[in-house]
C-alpha positions in Angstrom: 0.0 -0.1 -0.2 1.3 3.6 -1.0 0.3 6.8 0.2 0.8 10.2 -0.9 0.5 13.5 1.0 2.5 16.3 -1.3 -1.0 17.6 -2.3 -4.5 15.6 -2.2 -4.1 13.1 0.1 -3.9 9.5 -2.1 -3.6 5.5 -1.3 -3.2 3.0 -3.3 -3.4 -0.7 -2.9 -1.7 -2.5 -5.7 -1.9 0.4 -8.0 -5.6 0.8 -7.0 -6.9 3.9 -5.5 -8.6 3.2 -1.8 -11.6 5.2 -1.3 -12.5 6.6 2.5 -14.5 9.2 4.1 -13.6 12.4 4.7 -12.9 12.5 8.1 -11.3 9.3 7.9 -9.0 10.8 5.3 -8.2 13.9 7.4 -6.8 11.4 10.2 -5.2 9.6 7.8 -3.6 12.8 6.2 -2.6 13.7 10.1 -0.8 10.7 10.0 1.0 11.1 6.6 2.1 14.7 7.7 4.0 13.4 10.5 5.4 10.0 9.6 6.7 7.3 12.1 5.8 10.1 14.8 3.5 9.2 18.0 0.1 11.6 17.9 -1.6 11.6 21.2 -5.5 11.7 20.9 -5.6 15.0 22.2 -3.0 16.0 19.1 -4.9 14.0 16.9 -8.3 15.4 18.0 -7.0 19.2 17.6 -5.4 18.4 14.1 -9.0 17.4 13.0 -11.3 19.8 14.5 -11.1 23.4 15.4 -14.0 23.2 17.8 -13.8 19.8 18.8 -17.6 18.4 19.5 -18.3 16.5 22.5 -18.3 13.1 20.4 -14.7 13.8 19.2 -13.0 10.8 21.4 -15.5 8.3 20.2 -15.6 9.8 16.5 -11.7 9.5 16.4 -12.2 5.7 17.8 -14.4 4.9 14.7 -12.3 6.8 11.9 -9.1 4.6 13.6 -11.4 1.5 13.5 -11.9 2.4 9.8 -8.3 3.0 9.2 -7.4 -0.5 10.5 -10.6 -2.3 8.1 -9.1 -1.0 5.3 -5.7 -2.7 6.4 -3.7 0.6 7.2 -1.7 -0.3 10.2 -2.2 2.3 12.9 -0.3 1.4 15.6 -1.3 1.7 19.3 1.8 2.5 21.5 2.1 4.5 24.6 0.6 7.5 25.0 -0.8 7.7 21.5 -0.7 6.1 17.9 1.7 5.8 15.1 1.6 5.0 11.5 5.0 3.8 10.1 6.0 4.4 6.8 9.2 4.3 4.6 10.7 6.5 1.8 9.2 3.6 -0.5 5.6 4.0 0.6 5.2 7.7 1.3 6.0 10.8 -1.0 7.0 13.3 2.0 9.7 10.7 2.8 10.9 9.8 -0.5 11.0 13.5 -1.2 13.1 14.4 1.8 15.4 11.3 0.9 16.1 12.6 -2.4 16.6 16.2 -1.4 19.5 14.6 1.0 20.8 12.6 -1.8 20.9 15.5 -4.1 22.7 18.1 -1.8 24.6 15.5 -1.3 26.2 14.7 -4.9 25.9 18.4 -5.1 28.1 19.0 -2.1 30.6 16.3 -3.9 30.9 17.9 -7.3 28.6 15.7 -9.2 25.7 18.3 -10.2 24.0 16.0 -12.8 23.1 13.2 -10.4 22.1 16.0 -8.1 20.0 17.7 -11.1 18.1 14.8 -11.6 17.7 13.8 -8.0 16.1 17.3 -7.4 13.9 17.0 -10.6 12.5 13.6 -8.8 12.2 15.1 -5.5 9.9 18.3 -6.7 8.0 16.1 -9.0 6.6 14.3 -6.1 4.6 17.7 -5.3 1.1 17.8 -6.8 0.0 20.8 -4.9 -0.5 21.9 -0.8 0.0 19.1 1.4 -3.1 17.5 2.1 -4.6 19.9 0.3 -8.1 18.2 0.0 -9.1 17.0 3.5 -10.3 19.1 6.3 -7.8 19.6 8.8 -7.8 22.3 11.7 -6.2 25.5 12.0 -3.3 24.0 14.0 -2.2 22.0 10.7 -1.3 25.3 8.8 1.9 25.6 10.3 3.0 22.3 9.6 2.0 23.0 6.0 3.8 25.7 6.3 7.1 24.2 7.1 6.8 21.5 4.2 6.3 24.5 2.0 9.1 26.2 3.4 11.2 22.8 2.5 10.1 22.6 -0.7 11.1 26.3 -1.7 14.5 25.5 -0.2 14.8 22.5 -2.0 13.7 24.3 -5.3 16.3 26.9 -4.7 19.1 24.0 -4.1 17.8 23.0 -7.7 17.7 26.3 -9.1 21.6 26.5 -7.9 22.9 23.1 -9.6 21.3 23.9 -12.8 22.9 27.0 -12.6 26.1 25.3 -12.4 25.0 22.9 -15.4 24.5 26.3 -17.7 21.3 25.8 -18.0 20.4 29.8 -18.2 17.4 30.1 -20.5 15.4 27.3 -19.0 15.9 29.0 -15.7 14.8 32.4 -16.6 11.7 31.0 -18.1 11.0 29.0 -14.6 12.4 32.1 -12.2 10.5 35.0 -14.3 6.4 33.8 -12.4 8.4 32.5 -9.6 9.6 36.4 -8.3 6.0 37.9 -9.6 4.7 35.1 -7.1 6.8 35.9 -4.3 8.2 39.8 -5.1 9.8 39.9 -1.6 12.2 36.8 -2.0 15.4 38.4 -2.5 17.1 34.7 -3.4 14.8 34.4 -6.1 15.8 37.7 -7.7 19.7 37.2 -7.5 19.2 33.7 -9.0 16.8 35.5 -11.9 19.8 38.1 -12.5 22.1 35.8 -12.2 20.9 33.6 -14.8 19.8 36.3 -17.4 23.5 37.7 -16.8 25.0 34.6 -17.8 22.4 33.9 -20.6 24.2 37.0 -21.9 20.9 39.1 -21.1 22.7 41.9 -19.1 20.3 44.7 -19.4 17.2 42.4 -18.6 19.3 41.8 -15.3 19.5 45.2 -14.3 16.0 45.6 -15.0 15.2 42.7 -12.9 17.5 44.3 -10.1 15.6 47.8 -10.4 12.2 46.1 -10.2 13.6 43.9 -7.1 15.0 47.4 -5.5 11.7 49.1 -6.1 9.5 46.4 -5.1 11.1 46.2 -1.7 11.6 50.1 -1.2 8.2 50.5 -1.7 6.7 47.4 0.5 9.3 47.2 3.0 10.9 50.5 3.2 14.5 48.6 2.9 17.1 48.6 0.4 18.3 45.3 -0.9 20.8 43.0 0.9 24.5 43.0 0.2 24.2 39.8 -2.0 21.8 41.5 -4.6 23.4 44.6 -4.4 26.9 42.8 -5.1 25.3 41.1 -8.1 24.0 44.3 -9.4 27.8 45.9 -9.3 29.3 42.7 -11.1 26.5 43.1 -13.9 27.0 46.7 -14.3 31.1 46.0 -14.6 30.2 42.9 -17.0 32.3 40.5 -14.5 32.0 36.9 -14.5 29.9 35.4 -11.5 30.2 31.9 -10.1 26.9 29.8 -9.6 26.0 29.8 -5.7 28.0 27.1 -3.8 25.9 24.1 -3.7 25.7 23.6 0.1 23.0 25.3 1.8 24.3 29.0 3.3 24.2 29.0 6.6 23.7 32.6 8.5 26.7 33.0 10.0 25.5 35.5 12.5 24.6 32.8 15.3 26.9 29.6 14.3 28.6 28.3 17.6 26.0 30.4 20.0 26.1 29.7 23.3 23.3 30.7 25.5 23.9 28.0 28.7 23.9 29.5 32.1 27.4 28.9 33.6 27.7 25.2 35.0 28.1 25.2 38.7 31.8 24.9 40.1 31.2 23.1 43.3 28.6 20.1 41.4 28.7 17.2 43.0 27.2 13.9 43.1 24.6 12.5 40.1 27.3 10.6 38.5 24.9 7.7 37.1 22.4 10.3 36.1 25.0 12.2 34.4 26.1 9.4 32.4 22.8 8.1 31.2 21.8 11.8 30.2 25.0 11.8 28.5 24.4 8.9 26.5 21.1 9.8 25.9 21.9 12.9 23.9 23.9 11.5 21.2 22.7 13.3 18.5 22.0 10.3 15.9 18.8 9.1 14.4 16.3 10.1 12.1 14.5 12.5 14.7 15.8 15.0 17.2 16.7 13.7 20.4 14.0 14.5 23.1 15.2 13.9 26.8 13.2 15.1 29.9 14.2 15.4 33.1 11.5 16.1 35.6 11.3 15.9 39.6 10.0 18.2 42.7 10.8 22.0 43.2 14.6 22.1 44.7 16.2 18.4 43.5 18.3 20.0 41.4 16.9 19.5 37.9 18.0 22.7 35.7 21.6 22.1 37.6 22.2 18.8 36.7 20.7 19.7 32.9 23.0 22.8 32.4 25.9 20.1 33.7 25.0 18.2 31.4 24.3 20.5 28.2 27.9 21.5 29.0 29.7 18.2 28.8 28.1 17.4 25.1 28.6 21.2 23.7 31.0 19.7 21.3 28.3 17.2 20.1 26.3 20.3 19.0 28.9 22.8 17.3 26.3 24.8 15.8 25.3 26.2 18.8 23.5 25.6 22.5 20.3 27.5 23.3 18.8 27.9 26.3 15.2 29.6 27.5 13.2 29.4 31.1 9.9 28.0 30.4 8.7 29.6 33.7 8.8 33.2 34.9 9.6 33.9 38.4 6.3 33.3 40.1 6.1 29.8 38.3 3.5 30.8 36.0 4.2 29.1 32.5 5.1 31.4 29.4 3.7 31.8 26.3 5.3 29.6 23.6 5.0 32.6 21.6 7.5 34.7 24.0 9.7 31.6 24.4 9.9 31.6 20.2 10.4 35.2 20.2 13.5 35.0 22.7 14.6 32.0 20.5 14.3 33.9 17.6 15.9 37.0 18.4 19.2 35.4 19.9 19.2 33.5 16.2 19.5 37.0 14.5 15.8 37.7 13.6 14.9 41.5 14.2 11.8 42.0 16.5 10.3 44.0 13.8 10.2 40.7 11.5 9.0 38.4 13.7 5.5 36.9 12.9 2.5 37.5 15.3 1.4 33.8 15.8 3.1 30.8 17.7 2.4 28.5 14.4 4.3 30.8 12.2 7.1 31.8 14.8 7.7 27.8 15.4 7.8 27.3 11.2 10.4 30.3 11.3 12.4 29.0 14.2 12.2 25.5 12.6 13.6 26.9 9.4 16.2 29.0 11.1 17.5 25.3 12.8 16.6 23.0 9.8 19.5 20.5 9.3 22.2 22.3 12.0 23.7 20.2 15.2 22.1 22.5 18.1 21.2 21.5 21.8 18.5 23.2 22.8 17.8 23.3 27.0 13.8 24.2 28.0 14.5 25.0 31.6 11.2 24.7 33.8 8.7 23.6 31.2 4.9 23.3 32.3 3.5 20.9 30.1 3.9 19.7 26.5 1.9 22.0 24.6 4.4 24.4 25.8 7.6 22.3 24.4 6.5 21.1 21.3 7.0 24.4 19.2 10.3 24.6 20.6 11.5 21.1 19.1 13.8 21.4 15.8 12.4 19.8 12.8 15.3 17.8 11.5 17.2 15.1 13.1 21.1 16.1 14.3 19.4 18.3 17.2 19.0 17.5 20.5 16.6 18.9 23.5 16.9 18.4 26.9 14.0 19.5 28.9 13.4 20.1 32.6 9.9 20.0 34.2 8.4 19.5 37.8 6.0 17.1 36.8 6.2 14.0 34.0 5.8 14.9 30.5 4.0 11.6 29.6 2.6 13.0 26.0 6.0 14.1 24.6 6.3 11.7 21.5 9.6 9.9 21.2 11.0 11.6 24.6 13.3 9.7 27.0 12.0 10.3 30.3 14.0 10.8 33.4 12.4 11.0 37.1 15.1 12.7 39.2 14.7 12.4 42.9 16.8 13.6 45.9 20.6 12.3 45.6 21.5 9.3 48.2 23.3 9.9 51.6 26.5 9.8 50.1 26.0 12.1 47.5 23.7 14.4 49.7 26.7 14.7 52.4 29.2 15.5 49.9 27.1 18.3 48.3 26.7 19.8 51.9 30.7 19.5 51.9 30.8 21.5 49.1 29.4 24.3 50.2 30.2 24.4 53.6 33.5 23.0 53.3 34.9 19.3 53.5 36.9 19.5 56.8 34.0 21.4 58.6 31.6 18.9 58.0 34.0 15.7 58.4 34.7 17.7 61.8 31.0 16.3 63.0 29.7 13.8 61.3 27.3 12.9 63.3 25.7 16.8 62.8 26.4 16.6 59.5 24.0 13.6 59.1 21.4 15.2 61.1 21.4 18.4 58.7 21.2 16.3 56.0 18.0 14.2 57.1 16.5 17.8 58.0 16.7 18.8 54.5 15.4 15.6 53.2 18.7 15.4 50.8 17.0 18.0 49.0 19.7 19.6 46.8 18.4 23.4 47.5 18.1 22.8 51.1 21.6 21.3 51.5 22.8 24.6 49.4 20.9 26.8 51.9 22.1 24.9 54.6 25.9 24.7 53.6 25.4 28.6 52.9 24.3 29.6 56.2 27.7 27.5 57.9 29.6 29.3 55.4 28.3 32.7 56.5 28.5 31.6 59.9 31.9 30.7 60.5 31.4 30.5 64.0 28.6 28.2 64.3 29.2 24.4 65.3 27.6 22.1 62.8 25.8 20.8 65.6 24.2 24.5 66.2 22.4 24.1 63.0 21.0 21.2 63.3 19.8 21.6 66.5 17.9 24.6 65.1 16.5 22.4 62.1 15.3 20.0 64.9 14.0 22.1 67.6 11.9 24.9 64.7 9.6 23.9 61.4 13.1 23.3 59.1 11.5 25.7 56.4 12.2 28.7 58.6 15.8 27.9 58.9 16.2 27.0 55.2 16.7 30.6 53.5 20.1 32.0 53.0 19.9 35.2 50.3 18.2 35.1 47.4 17.7 31.1 48.1 14.5 30.0 50.1 13.0 26.6 50.2 9.3 28.2 51.5 9.5 30.7 48.9 10.5 28.3 45.8 7.6 26.0 47.0 5.5 28.8 47.8 6.1 29.8 43.9 4.7 26.5 42.6 1.7 26.5 45.2 0.7 30.0 43.8 0.5 28.5 40.3 -2.4 26.1 40.9 -5.6 26.1 40.3 -8.1 26.9 43.6 -8.9 23.0 43.8 -5.4 21.7 43.6 -4.0 24.2 46.4 -6.9 23.1 48.9 -6.0 19.3 47.6 -2.3 20.0 48.6 -3.2 21.8 51.7 -5.3 18.8 52.9 -2.1 16.5 52.0 -0.6 18.0 54.9 -2.7 17.1 57.4 -1.5 13.7 57.8 1.9 12.9 58.1 2.0 10.2 55.9 4.4 8.8 53.4 2.3 8.6 50.6 -1.5 8.1 50.3 -4.2 6.5 47.6 -7.1 8.9 46.3 -9.6 7.9 48.6 -7.5 9.6 51.2 -7.4 13.0 49.6 -11.1 12.7 48.5 -11.8 11.9 52.2 -10.3 15.0 53.0 -12.2 17.1 50.7 -15.4 15.7 51.0 -15.2 14.4 47.9 -15.1 11.8 45.7 -12.2 10.2 43.8 -13.1 11.2 40.3 -14.0 14.7 41.9 -10.0 15.3 43.3 -8.5 12.8 40.3 -7.6 16.2 38.6 -6.4 17.9 41.3 -3.9 15.2 41.9 -3.1 15.1 38.1 -2.2 19.0 38.6 -0.3 18.3 41.8 2.0 15.5 40.1 1.9 17.7 36.7 3.4 20.5 39.2 6.0 18.3 40.6 4.5 18.6 44.3 3.3 15.0 44.6 4.8 12.0 42.8 2.6 9.1 41.0 4.4 6.1 42.2 3.7 3.0 41.4 0.7 0.9 42.4 0.7 -0.3 45.7 -0.2 -4.1 47.2 -3.9 -3.0 46.3 -3.0 -2.0 42.9 -3.9 1.8 43.7 -1.6 4.6 42.4 0.5 5.9 45.6 0.9 9.6 45.4 4.1 10.7 47.4 5.2 14.0 48.6 8.9 15.1 49.5 9.0 15.4 53.8 9.9 19.5 53.2 6.8 19.6 51.1 4.6 17.6 53.4 5.9 20.2 55.9 5.1 23.4 53.8 1.3 21.8 53.0 1.4 21.1 57.1 1.7 25.0 57.4 -0.6 25.6 54.9 -3.2 23.7 56.5 -3.1 25.6 59.5 -3.2 29.0 58.1 -5.4 28.6 55.3 -7.7 26.2 56.6 -10.2 27.3 59.3 -10.1 25.4 62.6 -14.0 24.2 61.7 -12.6 22.6 58.4 -10.0 21.2 59.4 -11.7 19.3 62.2 -14.2 18.6 59.4 -11.6 17.3 57.3 -9.8 14.8 59.9 -13.8 13.8 60.9 -14.2 12.4 57.3 -11.0 11.1 56.8 -11.1 9.0 59.9 -14.6 7.9 59.3 -13.8 6.9 56.0 -10.6 5.4 57.3 -12.4 3.4 60.1 -15.4 1.7 57.7 -12.6 0.8 55.3 -10.7 -0.8 57.9 -13.2 -2.3 59.6 -14.4 -4.0 56.3 -11.1 -5.2 55.1 -10.6 -6.7 58.5 -13.5 -8.7 59.1 -11.5 -12.2 58.8 -9.5 -10.9 61.8 -10.8 -11.2 65.4 -12.2 -8.2 67.0 -9.9 -5.5 69.0 -9.6 -6.8 72.9 -12.1 -4.9 74.3 -16.2 -4.3 74.4 -17.3 -3.9 70.7 -18.6 -1.2 69.5 -22.1 -1.6 67.7 -22.5 -1.6 64.7 -19.5 -4.2 64.0 -19.4 -6.1 60.4 -20.0 -10.0 60.5 -16.7 -12.0 60.4 -16.3 -13.5 56.9 -13.6 -16.3 55.8 -10.3 -14.9 54.8 -10.2 -12.0 51.7 -6.9 -11.5 50.3 -8.2 -7.7 48.9 -9.1 -6.8 52.2 -5.6 -7.7 53.5 -3.7 -6.4 50.6 -5.5 -2.8 51.2 -4.7 -2.7 55.0 -0.9 -3.8 53.9 -1.1 -0.8 51.7 -2.7 1.5 54.1 -1.0 0.7 57.4 0.9 3.8 57.7 -2.1 6.2 56.5 -4.5 4.4 58.9 -2.2 4.7 61.9 -1.3 8.5 61.0 -5.0 9.4 60.6 -5.6 7.7 64.0 -2.9 9.7 65.6 -3.2 13.0 64.0 -7.2 12.9 64.7 -6.4 11.6 68.3 -3.8 14.9 69.0 -6.8 17.3 67.1 -8.6 16.2 69.9 -11.5 14.1 68.2 -11.2 11.5 70.7 -14.6 9.5 69.3 -13.4 9.4 65.7 -9.9 8.4 66.7 -11.1 6.0 69.2 -13.3 4.2 66.7 -10.7 3.9 63.9 -7.8 2.1 66.4 -10.2 -0.2 67.6 -10.8 -1.2 64.1 -7.4 -1.2 63.3 -5.5 -2.6 66.0 -6.6 -6.4 65.2 -4.5 -6.3 62.3 -1.8 -4.6 63.5 -1.4 -7.2 66.1 -2.2 -10.1 64.0 0.4 -9.0 61.5 2.9 -8.7 63.9 3.0 -4.7 63.8 2.8 -4.3 67.7 5.4 -0.9 67.7 2.5 0.7 65.4 -0.4 -0.5 67.4 1.0 0.5 70.9 2.2 3.9 69.5 -0.9 4.2 68.1 -3.8 3.4 71.0 -1.6 5.0 73.4 -1.7 8.2 71.3 -5.6 7.8 71.0 -5.9 6.8 75.2 -3.8 10.1 76.0 -6.6 11.9 74.3 -8.9 10.3 75.6 -7.9 10.6 79.0 -9.2 14.3 79.0 -12.6 13.3 79.0 -13.7 9.9 77.6 -12.8 7.4 80.6 -14.9 4.7 78.9 -12.6 4.9 75.7 -9.6 5.4 77.4 -10.2 2.3 79.3 -11.0 0.2 76.4 -8.1 2.0 74.0 -5.7 1.1 77.5 -7.1 -2.9 77.0 -6.5 -3.5 73.4 -2.8 -1.9 74.1 -1.9 -4.0 76.5 -3.2 -7.0 74.9 -0.9 -6.1 72.2 2.3 -6.5 74.7 0.7 -10.1 75.5 0.6 -11.0 72.3 4.5 -10.1 71.7 5.0 -12.2 74.7 5.6 -8.8 77.3 2.7 -10.0 79.9 5.1 -9.5 82.9 4.8 -5.8 81.7 1.1 -5.2 81.7 0.1 -7.0 84.7 -0.3 -4.0 86.6 -2.1 -2.3 84.0 -4.7 -4.8 83.4 -5.1 -5.2 87.5 -5.4 -1.2 87.5 -7.9 -1.6 84.9 -10.2 -4.4 86.4 -10.3 -2.4 89.4 -11.5 0.9 87.3 -14.0 -1.1 85.6 -15.1 -2.8 88.5 -16.1 0.6 90.6 -17.4 2.0 87.3 -20.0 -0.8 87.1 -18.6 -1.7 83.5 -18.9 -5.3 83.5 -18.2 -6.0 80.3 -14.8 -4.1 80.2 -14.0 -6.0 83.8 -14.5 -9.7 81.6 -11.5 -8.4 79.2 -9.2 -7.2 82.0 -10.1 -10.6 84.0 -8.8 -12.1 81.1 -5.7 -10.0 80.7 -4.9 -10.8 84.3 -5.1 -14.2 83.5 -3.0 -13.7 80.6 -0.2 -12.6 83.3 -0.3 -15.4 85.8 2.2 -18.0 84.5 3.4 -18.2 87.9 0.0 -19.3 89.2 -1.7 -21.2 86.8 -4.5 -22.2 89.1 -5.3 -18.5 89.9 -5.3 -17.4 85.8 -7.6 -20.6 85.2 -10.3 -19.1 87.7 -9.7 -15.8 86.3 -10.3 -16.8 82.7 -13.3 -19.0 83.7 -14.8 -16.0 85.6 -14.0 -13.9 82.4 -15.6 -16.7 79.6 -18.7 -16.8 82.1 -19.6 -13.2 81.5 -18.9 -13.1 78.2 -21.4 -16.0 77.4 -23.9 -14.0 80.0 -22.9 -11.0 77.7 -23.2 -13.1 74.4 -19.7 -11.6 73.3 -18.8 -14.5 71.2 -15.3 -12.5 70.4 -14.9 -12.4 73.8 -15.7 -15.5 74.8 -13.4 -17.2 72.5 -10.7 -15.2 73.2 -11.6 -16.6 77.1 -11.4 -20.3 75.9 -8.1 -19.6 74.2 -6.8 -18.8 77.4 -8.4 -21.2 79.5 -7.2 -24.0 76.7 -3.5 -22.9 77.0 -3.7 -22.7 80.7 -4.9 -26.6 80.7 -2.2 -27.5 78.8 0.2 -26.4 80.8 -1.4 -27.9 83.6 -1.4 -31.4 81.7 -5.0 -31.3 81.4 -4.8 -32.4 78.0 -8.2 -34.2 77.4 -10.1 -30.8 78.8 -7.9 -28.8 76.6 -9.2 -30.7 73.7 -12.6 -30.6 75.0 -12.2 -26.7 75.2 -10.8 -26.6 71.7 -13.6 -28.7 70.0 -16.3 -26.3 71.6 -14.5 -23.3 70.6 -14.3 -24.5 66.7 -17.7 -25.0 66.8 -18.5 -20.9 67.6 -15.4 -19.9 65.6 -17.1 -20.9 62.5 -19.5 -17.7 62.7 -16.5 -15.6 63.7 -12.8 -14.8 63.3 -10.8 -17.2 60.7 -7.6 -16.3 62.9 -9.5 -18.2 65.6 -10.2 -21.5 63.8 -6.7 -21.9 62.9 -5.6 -20.6 66.6 -8.1 -23.6 67.9 -7.0 -26.2 65.1 -3.2 -25.8 66.0 -4.1 -25.8 70.2 -5.9 -29.1 69.1 -3.3 -31.0 67.1 -1.2 -30.3 70.2 -4.1 -31.7 72.8 -4.0 -35.0 70.1 -0.1 -34.8 70.0 0.2 -35.2 74.2 -2.4 -37.8 74.1 -0.6 -39.7 71.5 -2.9 -39.2 68.7 -0.2 -38.3 66.5 -2.1 -38.6 63.1 -4.8 -36.8 64.1 -2.2 -33.8 65.5 -0.7 -33.8 62.4 -4.2 -33.4 60.4 -4.9 -30.6 62.7 -1.6 -28.6 62.1 -1.8 -29.2 58.3 -5.3 -27.6 58.3 -4.2 -24.3 60.7 -1.2 -24.0 58.1 -3.6 -24.0 55.3 -6.0 -21.2 57.0 -2.9 -19.5 58.1 -1.6 -18.9 54.6 -5.0 -17.8 53.2 -5.0 -15.7 55.9 -1.3 -14.7 55.1 -0.8 -15.0 59.3 2.9 -15.4 59.6 2.8 -15.6 63.5 0.3 -18.5 63.2 2.3 -20.2 60.1 5.7 -20.2 62.3 3.8 -21.8 65.5 1.7 -24.5 63.3 5.1 -25.3 61.3 6.6 -25.8 64.4 4.3 -28.1 65.9 4.2 -30.1 62.7 7.8 -30.9 62.8 7.6 -32.3 66.1 4.7 -34.4 65.2 6.8 -35.8 62.2 9.6 -36.2 64.7 7.5 -38.2 66.8 6.7 -40.9 64.5 10.3 -41.5 63.2 10.5 -39.2 60.2 13.4 -37.2 61.6 15.1 -36.1 58.7 11.5 -34.7 57.3 11.0 -33.2 60.7 14.6 -31.5 60.8 14.0 -29.8 57.6 11.0 -28.4 58.6 12.6 -27.2 61.7 15.2 -25.4 59.7 12.6 -23.8 57.4 10.7 -22.8 60.2 13.7 -21.4 62.1 14.7 -18.9 59.2 10.9 -17.6 59.4 11.5 -17.0 63.3 14.9 -15.4 62.7 13.3 -12.8 60.0 10.9 -12.2 62.6 12.8 -11.4 65.4 11.0 -14.2 67.3 13.4 -15.4 69.7 11.1 -17.2 71.9 9.9 -19.1 68.4 14.2 -19.5 68.0 14.4 -21.1 71.7 11.5 -23.5 70.9 13.1 -24.9 67.0 16.2 -25.4 69.7 13.9 -27.1 72.0 12.4 -29.6 69.1 16.0 -30.1 67.9 17.1 -31.3 71.2 14.1 -33.9 71.4 14.8 -35.2 67.9 18.3 -35.5 69.1 17.5 -37.3 71.7 15.2 -39.8 70.0 18.1 -40.6 67.5 20.3 -41.3 70.7 22.5 -38.3 70.4 22.0 -37.4 74.0 25.2 -34.7 74.0 23.7 -33.2 70.8 20.4 -33.3 72.8 22.2 -30.9 76.2 23.0 -28.6 73.3 19.8 -27.8 72.1 18.1 -27.6 75.3 20.9 -25.1 76.8 20.3 -22.9 73.7 16.9 -22.9 74.4 17.2 -22.1 77.8 19.5 -19.2 76.8 17.1 -17.4 74.6 14.0 -17.8 76.6 13.0 -14.5 78.6 13.2 -16.0 82.2 10.7 -13.4 83.1 7.6 -14.2 80.6 8.6 -17.7 80.3 8.2 -19.5 83.4 6.6 -22.7 82.0 9.3 -23.2 79.0 11.7 -22.2 81.5 11.1 -25.1 83.7 10.3 -27.3 81.2 13.7 -26.6 79.8 15.8 -27.0 83.1 14.2 -30.3 83.6 15.5 -31.7 80.3 18.9 -30.3 80.7 19.2 -31.8 83.7 17.8 -35.3 82.3 20.7 -35.2 79.7 23.5 -34.5 81.8 22.1 -37.3 84.0 22.1 -39.9 80.8 26.0 -38.3 80.1 26.9 -38.8 83.7 
């Protein structure tokens, strides 16, 4: 299939024309005018419609489908569509190739071959490009650019024929051309030259008179030096050679360099520099485009300028530079940027066209076929950059922008983050002095951390140290820690807050509010639901604001999280700036309302996602959703949102919103405890409890119960024994029998040294839960009762408790079922029913893995290994134990490691190796905490004594 666009759009298949509807041909025309170029949907729409209808996008999809049905292979690629064609299939590319070869032949002295190639090239033109299809006005610039290329080629062809002596032929051709373009001095020059060399001297001088008359009348200017010189030669009847075959370059800007100075103390960024230098290789069939994006102050401009200086030799025709945002971070009009570049390239201001399209065409003509590097700093978007891209290969464009430019066709994109710690420290040392930084490395590290490794902040910190040579580094580190860091990060004209403020001021009102709201919660990254909840809007409503913030570099839209949600992250200093704005620009009522909304949304989401887990260790509030089987989606969501949920609970508590904080903490605590995030749970619950202490005693009590239970879960029962007793006394005095039952059960969990009293307390709690209809509390009590029964050697009673609990657990948490299956397996094992025990352990393991409950999985694996060993399968058991030991080590569970050693001691004894058994039991005892592991410590000492007795 062959295509033609240099005139009416034509498509032929095996020589037969292909018929297409008008709009389908228009879309095809856009592709043919931009061959092998990625065109975005927006660019296609604005190229076909001046005023796109609402149905533009579905209509475009229909037209693309029609092209594909006609076997026209339009590709779908990232960020748009592309039609791949070669010079053998498209007349525009054939024209470019023929002109290129013609110029090479002319430069090499073969005028005859050059003449033939120019003839073939210009014969491809049948009219104006795509003249018969309805295109938008924005396409006229592209059409004008191609027509300018045709005229340049025609001039080259004329020069070749002048060298061949075809003067009479050229006079006939040039006469109508100068009539059509009377202000084109180059055409007048060639007509005069052809007349003169054909022996028609008088006509040549008359041509000069007409040219001068036209230029003076129309423009008020005299002919240029080239035309005046030719007139003088004709008057003297002197021979005039034909123009040189190569394109004459304007000497006014050869080798021009507009780059800012490189930074003398530029440090780090070796990898980024190496990659960017490699990317700017200047080869290929199109200009190289490289984009560098990142938040304000991350060092984009400094890196780009540094790289541009390194590659200057590759672009000997010039290095251009223009800033695309003004001092207030407002985007500049592309027309202004083009005017700045054109003036630098020697174009007089009076000769500048008025429209962006015309200026862009003139700019591309000026830099055509040159090796030029263009550095565009602080771009606001693709639409601002596209008019500034050269039109011919051999040039390169390096663009910096706060946000990514995903719709820039063919661009190589680099996202710039803060430098690694070592580079950040080197940057500080480069400004403040290496010896000074080395004198107090600890304070230097504190400064680097306070600056968030942001290059602008580090440069300011270094400048402040330079201006205060008597300051120790510790003084600046202290100031950055004690006060808002932004207040200390300014020196002279450098000011981090002002830099952020300029970007903030350039945002739309909705995006500014979204940015302020992001400062309300000190979380590393958020999903869109968090911003929507804070704003009291839908995710769809805030999507545009988040996109605008990402485009401004104020947030980064990273990869999807564990729940497949896009995660929006913000630099620590930017978050501090947003937090300031949240306080200063949002009213107290507005701040409280935002936090209430996000806490309520977080609570509902967390409660729904945690339905597979036990309820928290406190009387459940009304409206708790029913427990369900394992739900991978809920667990993945909680994993992804853990940091945000904890931060919302703590922020809400500190803001005095006790009820909201307590409800969220209650909903989230089971996930944190079951998944082993005990530090998060204890801190969050403590913050919420402290807030509740000011006026909500009941909420405080429940939060402290849950916090104490978290400590029991990580084997720190001894630390909270007094807390549970205090809570039991408080609940009893307040008449809160429900909370008192939980406190009583907590007391039981701390009485490892008095198992009889522990059993009495746990049994009393179970009776109260049964009477209150609290199934979750009853299952928790039976868990404790079964454990005590094991320690007392009452294995049949423990088995009965577990079977009773399993019947009830079907309607409650899957974690309870897993726990009681393991405990039932222990009861079976201790009473000689080892095969039945293995069945219980394997069922428990399957459930734990479904739940992603790693603690339960480790415990069940340990018990499974013990049972396998009891059946004489020692190698199998040892393999399981080694796997299990690695899991305990990775989890930091020293108690688990101790129990692994205990079981290895048993296996060694069964194998007849008492000395190895003694070593394992001794290791177990050393790893056990004697304050919290009374029962296991006693058992292990008994085994050690037995081994020593056997060894004599």
